[in-house]
Steps between C-alpha positions, in 0.01 A plus 500: 500500500641842406568769755221710357239230546616461859391856574755727339350765273699691241420788270731735310803355675360541851440198720341460840410205716133445565427384855824656626548803726832679459622662821810715453639741758853633557691327776502667839348484845203722414389284208561179695243631748253562216562159346461336839143633504418475130618149412299320772190698398537392137562139600192494720261694277618373161604141562463406134759753384878460472716774651813593303755689708723701265839655575450874468854594400459294184211722395138398435443131441544402135184291519292652779186350641159612385480676839787730593520609865832678512688818576388767251841516330506121457165464323511381140240728341513345152184294554291786642323588177563181305319271744245711693286197593783263582740704713488693826745756642534632855551863394362755260759607243442873563349646820701815565178704521462343845848422627687820413419762760487791254271306264277399790461863609403606150244218485344601831490866398333405170247289690415794727439728203301251295295340775439791735124544556312814401364523854622384837189287540541311172486126563777271389790739559792325669830684510840340462664679791868574448711771667538825307786434260747673271682288239814653350822417317841583645851370433711751697428701813563835332199437274272575794528874437325464163246250631369746761375713211368206297396151614530584870347848484195406706716321756722809522194705589404249769849500648510879502193505724616204709671724755545391863314661784708622790671205664333248270576310181337597170150359463548268202754227430582369152650170389732444203493168312677377186236387251669168420685403818373261768595375846515854645776607262520878464208583731549815707283746695528880498319822589671765288673572169834508676449156652405354161810649341712355782352155434605501135846639571548229764403232246759640260765521770449137599514393138830680450636346819408150385662556165820628661520204733414240233160431659652443846480726806690390808368556851717805566386669180139434593550669836647804325228549243211609723233283336316253721470129428151523355605773258799301376295187452233681301697748286442501124680636197323823405618488139377143454160548664385805299127451575384606847187582690437720801192432708342670795592281796204347682615622839203372699525122453297271721745383766421158642655235717528177299468302821168667586240475220262722696727795421401470132233764548439873525456481877636834623543372854791272401848638571683442171821686586703177505336342195649457155405596148392217269378440148290223350627261235210359298559222248289529187462242225419629152385236250461529125320805367387560779393351833646634823513310829608623844677255732341482843819510710623858522850560634569792732858625473625712789779753538772405744480815710228696676334760280598864525537795263792646694769330287422458130843351428437191716359259241441237766217719629332578171560208263326169544684305230590161641833485317609822672385389844677163477820671394489749783429229757783276384279263306331360806153609399454736795510877522668720758214445744522122477170475315477325166479759224254286306203299618186357347174645619205273428240653273251500784720747686481761225208743527240452231547865410863426407422184304226669301733780396771255394255301285362815341843646422621176344189446289504856367875510445531180298183567305596856407860426405403197293244701305689827466866404462515179295849590379656497845281225647467234234250234595518148362253218562787255559674710767458544874703683760526544875554863602600625845309823563579730791251715689525738793218553750485838674358570846156565349506153336536657159690267264775641276644314201881506515631281217454188288783245494555234237702192591469561876785366709317236700811417701463830686192349662726280715489140617226558758257601226606244243166317535328820385700507175434128449127568532537788255648271234248222564214747477646648183504159333147425619378823342693433180339159467159664514597767247738325258380188314862391454535438874152374575526189716296382801643633826388497863658838564270794540656832396564732793450814298243707677362718222491517125456801278394476139613829347 
């Protein structure tokens, strides 16, 4: 019997293996964590399929399986259009409308203009709440002078009026983010033009220092440079970033104690002075063109230090990125207070008001972007993708959309929460079997996705 009759299909020189799932990720501890959750889920939920583990440094498999569940850069896209009914991919080929911060801001602004009701009482209006934002392009710090009169003109006006009262800090705080960076890289807080300029000049100074020292800075040099550990760990090359955003900092986050679920409320009688800032990581599954599912287990990621606005340079106070917290705590998973910076809060512990806002934001966001920016979010019926979407809840329980992450680093979840990621993958496969005929097989697993939106 020929290879083709055994399940190998070929057309125009391309071949793939029917009944096979190609799994290809670069080597490394982070991806071993992901594979440790993904492979058992596939084996349990798709027992009739063969898993092909490819070696990523050799490039995409020459004969991939009809299902490819791999790192984005390892996916063999040749079969995407040639075999739309016989292949399945775990990513959309283009989705920068969502995952690039500057694109996301433009999408939300366009949504607000197009969907805003004619009256405040009009039914069906649900805002996508995102902090006030200013996208801009900058390669060198001295370009700021021109930007104040152009892309950042409105921000300049805000900063001019953001003067401190006697003995107090200025009213508003702003946060700088590179549009394409992740894991807290390049994020800084400031209150004035001068502080923003200092941030960019410090980035350039650190870059020059690294170049001079051949990418190595010894301990004595670090002591002499005046930048704290967090700033060194999160510096970025200004000239390579180019695209940036500045957002009004949500300075009134809901501070809670992860060990006391009852503090997840607006109860004014609770003393929150020792509590920490947190943000919510929501996993969302997008399938085909287009169904959107929200995973029921929401992660709460906490800063490592008690919240205060007194020191904007202390990133351990203001940033809740797990990768930053683990680094600052020596990799032990605990912050400076001894609390874990990341815990799972069961969905029953989240106020309904918060959950409703999350569902509404996600439904409106995916629906609007899919319909209005098909160039930068290209849907395909034989694609699916898990996104990690971050939200912030303020002390009034208002939910703010922060960012959309493709290829989320599941390893940052930690060993304690590994069962959560395993459930995520099992639930993903269960949903896919209900949506994609290619995977349809009987299974006892019930998907743990709480809600579904049909944009």
